C-alpha positions as CSV (number, residue, x, y, z in Angstrom):
1,M,0.0,0.0,0.0
2,R,2.9,2.3,0.8
3,D,4.2,1.8,-2.8
4,A,0.8,2.8,-4.2
5,Y,0.8,6.0,-2.2
6,D,4.3,6.7,-3.3
7,R,3.5,6.2,-7.0
8,H,0.3,8.3,-6.7
9,I,2.2,11.1,-5.0
10,S,4.9,11.0,-7.6
11,V,2.5,11.4,-10.5
12,I,0.7,14.3,-8.9
13,K,4.0,16.0,-7.9
14,G,5.3,15.5,-11.5
15,I,2.2,17.2,-13.0
16,L,2.2,20.1,-10.4
17,E,5.9,20.7,-10.7
18,H,6.0,20.5,-14.5
19,D,7.5,23.6,-16.1
20,T,4.9,24.6,-18.6
21,N,7.3,26.9,-20.5
22,N,10.0,24.3,-21.3
23,R,9.3,22.0,-24.2
24,D,9.8,18.2,-23.8
25,Y,13.5,17.1,-24.3
26,F,12.5,14.6,-26.9
27,S,10.1,16.9,-28.7
28,R,10.9,17.6,-32.4
29,S,9.1,21.0,-32.5
30,S,10.7,24.4,-32.4
31,G,11.1,26.5,-29.3
32,N,8.0,28.6,-30.3
33,E,5.5,26.7,-28.2
34,T,4.4,26.8,-24.6
35,K,2.5,24.3,-22.5
36,E,-0.5,25.3,-20.4
37,Y,-2.7,23.3,-18.1
38,D,-5.8,22.2,-19.9
39,E,-9.2,23.5,-18.8
40,E,-10.1,20.0,-17.4
41,F,-7.1,20.1,-15.0
42,D,-8.0,21.7,-11.7
43,Y,-4.6,22.8,-10.2
44,K,-6.0,23.7,-6.7
45,H,-7.8,20.3,-6.5
46,F,-4.6,18.4,-7.1
47,E,-2.7,20.5,-4.6
48,R,-5.3,19.5,-2.0
49,E,-5.2,15.9,-3.2
50,L,-1.4,15.9,-2.9
51,K,-1.5,17.2,0.7
52,T,-4.2,14.6,1.6
53,L,-2.1,11.7,0.1
54,E,1.0,12.9,1.9
55,T,-0.9,13.0,5.2
56,R,-2.3,9.5,4.6
57,R,1.2,8.3,3.8
58,V,2.5,9.6,7.2
59,K,-0.5,8.0,9.0
60,L,0.3,4.7,7.3
61,N,3.9,4.9,8.3
62,Q,2.9,5.5,11.9
63,A,0.5,2.5,11.8
64,I,3.3,0.4,10.4
65,Q,5.7,1.5,13.1
66,L,3.2,0.8,15.8
67,S,2.6,-2.7,14.4
68,N,6.4,-3.3,14.2
69,Y,6.8,-2.4,17.9
70,G,3.9,-4.7,18.8
71,T,4.9,-7.7,16.7
72,T,7.6,-10.1,18.1
73,I,9.7,-12.8,16.5
74,T,12.2,-15.3,18.0
75,F,15.7,-14.9,16.7
76,K,18.5,-17.0,18.1
77,G,16.4,-17.9,21.1
78,E,15.6,-14.4,22.0
79,E,12.2,-12.6,21.6
80,I,12.6,-9.3,19.8
81,T,10.2,-6.8,18.2
82,L,9.9,-6.5,14.5
83,A,11.3,-3.0,14.8
84,E,14.4,-4.4,16.6
85,A,14.7,-7.1,13.9
86,L,14.7,-4.5,11.2
87,E,17.5,-2.5,12.9
88,L,19.4,-5.8,13.4
89,R,19.1,-6.5,9.7
90,K,20.4,-3.1,8.9
91,K,23.4,-3.8,11.2
92,Y,24.1,-7.1,9.5
93,L,24.0,-5.5,6.1
94,H,26.4,-2.8,7.2
95,D,28.9,-5.1,8.9
96,L,29.1,-7.8,6.2
97,P,31.2,-5.9,3.7
98,A,33.9,-5.1,6.3
99,L,33.9,-8.8,7.5
100,K,34.2,-9.9,3.9
101,E,37.2,-7.6,3.4
102,R,38.8,-8.8,6.7
103,A,38.4,-12.5,5.6
104,T,40.0,-11.6,2.2
105,R,43.0,-10.0,3.9
106,A,43.3,-12.9,6.3
107,A,43.7,-15.3,3.4
108,F,47.1,-13.9,2.4
109,K,50.4,-13.5,4.0
110,T,52.9,-10.9,2.7
111,T,56.5,-11.7,1.9
112,V,58.9,-8.8,1.8
113,H,62.0,-9.6,-0.1
114,K,65.1,-8.1,1.5
115,E,68.7,-8.3,0.3
116,E,69.7,-11.3,2.2
117,R,66.5,-12.6,3.7
118,D,62.7,-12.7,3.3
119,I,60.4,-11.2,5.9
120,V,57.0,-13.0,6.1
121,Q,54.2,-11.0,7.6
122,R,51.2,-13.1,8.7
123,P,47.7,-11.7,8.7
124,K,46.5,-10.0,11.9
125,H,43.4,-12.3,12.0
126,S,43.1,-16.0,11.6
127,F,41.5,-16.8,8.2
128,K,39.5,-19.8,9.6
129,D,38.1,-17.7,12.5
130,T,37.3,-14.7,10.3
131,Y,35.7,-16.8,7.5
132,K,33.7,-18.8,10.1
133,E,32.5,-15.5,11.6
134,Y,31.6,-14.2,8.1
135,L,29.5,-17.4,7.4
136,E,27.8,-17.1,10.7
137,Q,26.8,-13.5,10.0
138,L,25.6,-14.5,6.5
139,E,23.5,-17.3,8.0
140,G,22.2,-15.0,10.7
141,L,21.1,-12.4,8.1
142,R,19.4,-15.0,5.9
143,T,17.5,-16.4,9.0
144,L,16.6,-12.9,10.1
145,K,15.3,-11.9,6.6
146,G,13.2,-15.0,6.5
147,L,11.7,-14.3,10.0
148,I,11.0,-10.7,9.0
149,H,9.4,-11.8,5.7
150,S,7.1,-14.3,7.5
151,A,6.1,-11.8,10.2
152,N,5.3,-9.2,7.5
153,H,2.9,-11.7,5.9
154,A,1.3,-12.7,9.2
155,T,0.9,-9.2,10.6
156,T,-1.9,-6.7,9.7
157,V,-1.7,-3.0,10.2
158,K,-4.7,-1.1,11.6
159,F,-5.1,1.5,8.9
160,K,-8.2,2.6,7.2
161,D,-7.5,3.6,3.6
162,E,-9.7,6.5,2.7
163,I,-9.2,6.6,-1.0
């Protein structure tokens, strides 16, 4: 429903914000023309409609947030709200690239060739441990996404659509 509101708002904003003096970029006509709103188009009506839709969108978001705080899931043996699960998912998505990079660096040792001897620099982190941690994070994210998806389909939001 949120997507439907976003699309509807986008269409109305596009019409209201359209520059009637500029010709279309792909138009083949000369610069001697102007665009004006047609008599059927009621600008004031659509300004009011846009404000109404934006207000409904805010109310829908509030209803979704209330529902997210009232809905719980069990993740790794712990009961958490859907709102907490969404924040945890965001943390997983943020942390995974750094963990991937650390695992990649841990896979290699560096050998510095000096005049008479080679100096071998081992990685700061164990590859096995880092890779295991990466796989655990990946599995945690996959599990969490599945739980969030299931909760989203099982939960209803108390919102009366007034369209």
